[in-house]
matplotlib code that plots the C-alpha trace (Angstrom):
import matplotlib.pyplot as plt

x = [-67.9, -71.3, -71.2, -67.7, -69.3, -71.8, -69.2, -67.6, -63.5, -63.9, -65.6, -64.1, -64.6, -66.6, -65.1, -66.6, -67.4, -68.6, -71.0, -69.6, -72.5, -75.4, -76.8, -79.6, -80.0, -81.8, -79.7, -81.0, -82.5, -84.5, -82.5, -82.1, -79.1, -77.4, -73.7, -72.4, -69.0, -67.9, -64.7, -63.1, -62.6, -60.2, -57.3, -59.3, -59.3, -62.2, -64.2, -67.3, -69.2, -72.3, -75.4, -77.3, -80.8, -83.5, -82.7, -79.2, -80.6, -83.8, -80.9, -78.7, -80.9, -81.4, -77.7, -77.5, -74.3, -71.7, -73.1, -70.8, -71.9, -70.2, -70.2, -69.3, -68.3, -67.1, -64.6, -65.5, -64.3, -62.3, -65.8, -66.6, -70.3, -72.4, -73.1, -74.7, -74.7, -73.4, -76.3, -79.0, -81.3, -80.9, -81.6, -84.9, -86.8]
y = [134.1, 132.2, 133.5, 132.4, 128.7, 129.0, 129.3, 126.3, 125.6, 126.3, 129.7, 132.7, 135.9, 138.7, 140.8, 143.5, 142.8, 145.1, 142.6, 142.5, 139.8, 138.0, 135.0, 133.1, 129.4, 126.5, 122.7, 119.8, 118.7, 122.2, 124.0, 127.1, 129.2, 132.0, 133.0, 135.7, 137.4, 139.9, 141.1, 141.9, 145.5, 144.9, 143.6, 144.2, 140.4, 138.7, 135.6, 133.7, 132.9, 130.2, 130.8, 127.8, 127.2, 129.3, 130.7, 132.0, 133.1, 135.0, 136.7, 137.8, 138.4, 142.4, 142.5, 144.8, 145.4, 147.9, 147.8, 147.5, 144.6, 142.5, 138.7, 135.6, 133.0, 129.4, 127.3, 124.2, 121.6, 124.1, 126.1, 129.6, 129.6, 132.3, 131.7, 135.5, 139.0, 141.0, 142.9, 141.1, 140.4, 144.2, 144.8, 143.2, 144.4]
z = [42.9, 42.1, 38.5, 38.1, 38.5, 35.4, 33.1, 31.9, 31.3, 28.1, 27.6, 26.6, 28.6, 27.6, 24.3, 22.3, 18.9, 15.4, 13.7, 10.0, 8.4, 9.9, 8.3, 9.9, 9.0, 10.0, 9.5, 8.3, 11.8, 11.8, 14.6, 14.1, 14.0, 12.8, 11.3, 12.8, 11.4, 13.7, 14.3, 17.4, 18.4, 20.8, 18.1, 14.9, 14.6, 12.3, 13.2, 13.0, 15.8, 15.8, 17.9, 18.0, 18.6, 18.7, 21.8, 21.0, 17.7, 19.5, 21.7, 18.5, 15.6, 16.3, 16.2, 13.2, 10.6, 11.7, 15.3, 18.4, 21.1, 24.1, 23.7, 25.7, 23.4, 24.1, 21.8, 21.1, 18.5, 16.5, 16.5, 18.5, 19.7, 21.4, 25.2, 25.8, 25.4, 27.8, 30.2, 28.3, 31.1, 31.8, 28.0, 27.5, 30.3]

ax = plt.figure().add_subplot(projection="3d")
ax.plot(x, y, z, "-o")
ax.set_aspect("equal")
plt.show()
């Protein structure tokens, strides 16, 4: 049960999404981010997920429009943030 302890209270379970649009950018403070416009494959609900910080951008920038992927997100201040991709450690090998 070790993995459960790594997940913060606001984290959602892994869910499958389809990428609809990916918009990278940089905040005025110089922090890399990306807006990921995605559609949840389970309920067809569209949403926008922020990938915040260089590491999150590096992990998501390969996702192309129309690609299906599973990711974990967390809700903070009413916004949805990217946490991790499914099996990201295995895929990068």
